[in-house]
C-alpha positions in Angstrom: 70.8 28.9 -114.7 68.9 25.7 -115.1 72.2 23.7 -114.9 72.9 25.3 -111.5 69.4 24.4 -110.3 69.8 20.9 -111.4 73.2 20.6 -109.9 71.8 21.9 -106.6 69.1 19.2 -106.6 71.5 16.5 -107.6 73.9 17.4 -104.8 71.1 17.3 -102.3 70.0 13.9 -103.6 73.5 12.5 -103.4 73.9 13.9 -99.8 70.7 12.2 -98.7 71.6 8.9 -100.4 74.8 8.8 -98.3 72.9 8.7 -95.1 72.8 5.3 -93.3 69.6 4.1 -91.7 71.1 4.7 -88.3 72.0 8.3 -89.2 68.5 8.8 -90.6 67.1 7.4 -87.3 69.2 9.9 -85.4 67.7 12.8 -87.4 64.2 11.5 -86.6 65.0 11.4 -82.9 66.2 15.0 -83.1 63.1 15.9 -85.0 61.0 14.7 -82.1 63.2 16.5 -79.6 62.9 19.8 -81.4 59.2 19.4 -82.3 58.1 21.3 -79.2 60.7 24.1 -80.0 62.5 23.2 -76.7 66.0 21.7 -76.7 65.5 19.9 -73.4 68.7 18.3 -71.9 66.7 15.3 -70.7 65.5 14.6 -74.2 69.1 15.0 -75.5 70.3 12.6 -72.9 67.6 10.2 -73.9 68.8 10.4 -77.5 72.4 9.8 -76.4 71.3 6.7 -74.5 69.4 5.4 -77.5 72.3 6.0 -79.8 74.7 4.4 -77.4 72.5 1.3 -77.3 72.0 1.2 -81.0 75.5 2.0 -82.2 77.8 1.1 -79.2 79.8 4.2 -80.0 81.9 6.3 -77.7 80.5 9.3 -75.8 82.4 11.7 -78.2 81.1 9.8 -81.3 77.5 9.9 -80.0 77.7 13.7 -79.2 79.2 14.3 -82.7 76.4 12.2 -84.2 73.8 14.3 -82.3 75.4 17.5 -83.5 75.4 16.3 -87.1 71.8 15.1 -86.8 70.7 18.5 -85.6 72.4 20.1 -88.6 70.8 17.7 -91.0 67.4 18.2 -89.3 67.7 22.0 -89.6 68.7 21.7 -93.3 65.9 19.3 -94.2 62.6 20.2 -95.7 60.7 17.0 -95.0 60.8 13.7 -93.2 60.5 11.4 -96.2 64.1 11.7 -97.1 65.0 10.0 -93.8 62.1 7.6 -93.5 62.8 6.3 -97.1 66.4 5.3 -96.1 65.0 3.5 -93.1 62.2 1.7 -94.9 64.7 0.6 -97.6 67.0 -0.9 -95.0 65.1 -2.0 -91.9 62.4 -4.6 -91.4 59.2 -4.0 -89.6 60.5 -4.9 -86.2 63.4 -2.5 -86.5 61.1 0.3 -87.6 58.7 -0.5 -84.7 61.7 -0.2 -82.3 62.4 3.2 -83.7 58.9 4.3 -83.0 59.3 3.1 -79.4 62.5 5.2 -79.2 60.8 8.2 -80.6 58.1 8.0 -77.9 60.9 7.6 -75.3 62.4 10.9 -76.4 58.9 12.6 -76.3 58.3 11.4 -72.8 61.9 12.1 -71.5 61.0 15.6 -70.3 57.9 14.5 -68.5 55.6 16.3 -70.9 54.2 15.0 -74.2 53.7 18.0 -76.4 51.0 17.8 -79.1 53.7 18.6 -81.8 55.8 15.7 -80.6 52.8 13.4 -80.8 52.0 14.6 -84.3 55.5 14.2 -85.5 55.7 10.6 -84.2 52.4 9.8 -85.8 53.6 11.2 -89.1 56.9 9.2 -88.9 54.9 6.0 -88.2 52.9 6.6 -91.3 56.0 7.2 -93.4 57.6 4.0 -92.1 54.5 2.1 -93.3 53.6 0.9 -89.8 50.0 0.4 -88.6 48.2 2.5 -86.0 48.4 -0.5 -83.7 52.2 -0.3 -83.9 52.0 3.3 -82.8 49.8 2.5 -79.8 51.9 -0.5 -78.7 55.1 1.5 -79.1 53.7 4.3 -77.0 52.7 1.9 -74.2 56.1 0.2 -74.4 57.9 3.5 -74.1 56.0 4.4 -71.0 57.0 1.3 -69.1 
């Protein structure tokens, strides 16, 4: 029994380690989109635009990436597994740009929900960014 439990955790660890920083960022974008329990098309379109800019992928690749990110988000139990990959691979400027993009997703539907705000604040902390980064990113996303 213990062997099966250990095998389960090892398979989950291997799965998470296979994520790239871009894939982890996509999951965090989805996390903000779904934080208010509303899968708004404007937020999804915003994520598609962000991913297109970041990855330069085709429309079908981006849609597939969003679908996979939604699956990963629904299977996840915390944000740390994604933020760890990002902090291990991205510098401070790249992590700040991700926070700007998270705010863009939150504002895409014209309504900043308190759960979206909370989620972005939490991600900012997990990315080891300062509160000033959070405030500047919010302002940058609104312009």
